[in-house]
C-alpha positions as CSV (number, residue, x, y, z in Angstrom):
1,M,169.2,74.5,122.6
2,A,170.0,77.3,120.6
3,A,172.7,79.8,120.6
4,L,173.2,83.1,118.9
5,E,176.2,85.2,118.2
6,T,175.8,88.1,117.0
7,S,178.8,90.3,115.6
8,S,178.4,94.4,115.0
9,A,177.4,93.9,111.7
10,G,174.2,91.8,112.8
11,R,172.8,88.3,112.8
12,S,175.9,86.7,111.5
13,R,175.9,83.0,113.0
14,A,173.6,80.4,115.4
15,V,173.7,76.8,116.8
16,V,171.6,75.1,117.3
17,I,172.5,71.7,120.0
18,G,171.0,68.3,119.2
19,A,169.7,66.9,115.5
20,S,166.1,65.8,116.8
21,L,163.2,66.8,115.5
22,A,163.4,69.4,117.9
23,G,166.6,70.6,116.7
24,M,166.2,70.5,113.2
25,S,163.0,72.7,112.8
26,A,164.4,75.5,115.4
27,A,167.7,75.2,112.4
28,R,165.4,75.7,109.8
29,A,163.5,78.6,111.5
30,L,166.8,80.4,112.0
31,C,168.1,80.0,108.4
32,D,166.0,82.7,107.5
33,H,167.9,85.1,110.0
34,F,171.3,83.9,110.1
35,A,173.9,83.9,107.2
36,R,175.2,80.8,109.1
37,V,173.0,77.8,111.1
38,T,175.3,75.2,112.6
39,V,173.9,72.1,114.0
40,V,176.1,69.7,116.9
41,E,175.0,66.5,117.1
42,R,176.4,63.3,118.8
43,D,175.4,61.1,116.8
44,R,176.7,60.6,113.1
45,L,174.3,61.6,110.8
46,D,175.5,60.5,107.5
47,G,171.5,59.6,105.5
48,A,171.9,55.8,106.3
49,E,168.1,54.3,107.3
50,E,168.9,53.6,110.7
51,F,168.5,54.0,114.6
52,R,170.9,56.4,116.2
53,P,172.4,55.0,119.4
54,G,170.8,58.8,120.5
55,V,167.4,58.3,120.2
56,P,166.1,55.1,122.2
57,Q,162.9,56.1,121.2
58,A,163.1,55.2,116.7
59,R,162.1,52.2,117.1
60,Q,158.9,53.1,118.3
61,V,155.6,54.2,116.6
62,H,155.6,57.8,116.0
63,A,152.0,60.3,115.1
64,L,151.7,63.7,113.5
65,L,148.9,65.4,114.2
66,R,147.7,67.6,111.5
67,G,148.5,71.2,113.0
68,G,152.2,69.9,114.2
69,S,152.1,69.1,110.0
70,D,151.0,71.9,109.1
71,S,153.6,73.6,110.8
72,F,156.5,71.5,109.0
73,E,155.0,72.0,106.1
74,R,155.0,75.9,106.1
75,L,158.5,75.1,107.4
76,C,159.6,72.9,104.9
77,P,157.2,72.5,101.5
78,G,156.5,69.3,100.3
79,L,157.9,66.9,103.7
80,E,154.6,65.6,104.0
81,A,154.6,63.9,100.9
82,Q,158.2,62.8,101.0
83,L,157.5,61.4,104.5
84,V,154.4,59.7,102.9
85,A,156.5,58.2,99.5
86,R,158.7,56.6,102.5
87,G,156.4,54.7,104.1
88,A,154.6,57.1,106.5
89,R,150.9,56.9,106.2
90,S,148.9,59.9,106.1
91,G,145.1,60.3,106.7
92,A,142.4,60.9,110.0
93,A,143.5,60.3,113.3
94,S,141.3,57.2,114.1
95,A,142.2,57.3,117.6
96,K,143.4,59.6,120.8
97,P,145.0,59.8,123.6
98,R,143.4,60.7,126.1
99,V,144.1,60.2,130.6
100,G,144.8,56.2,130.0
101,R,142.2,55.7,127.5
102,W,141.0,56.5,123.9
103,C,138.0,58.1,122.2
104,S,136.5,57.6,119.6
105,R,137.4,58.8,115.9
106,A,133.9,60.9,115.5
107,A,135.4,62.4,119.4
108,F,138.5,63.5,117.6
109,S,138.6,64.1,113.9
110,A,141.5,65.2,112.9
111,G,144.3,64.8,109.7
112,S,147.6,62.7,110.8
113,A,150.7,61.3,109.9
114,S,152.7,58.1,111.2
115,C,155.2,56.2,110.9
């Protein structure tokens, strides 16, 4: 969720609630349009590589398909390389969930990153 404050001089400040992937992406996109962007998050963000209490799904496997990876790369050039350097796997998706079953790689061939 993003809240915008506009002064008579134009766009000066944006506030984003939550430092999730969506929140941080919104904050990055807003940086191009506002002088100041503030992210409000209840969990401590000190750079430690540990699971955050407010993100119970953090312990689950995550996958990012090529379209999402390309979008993040436009916002943050070099992000995919950084993720791979920290242990994410990059390459062709081997399977895609589809209504309770999995389809073959031949039926769905797109790049992905997972961690």
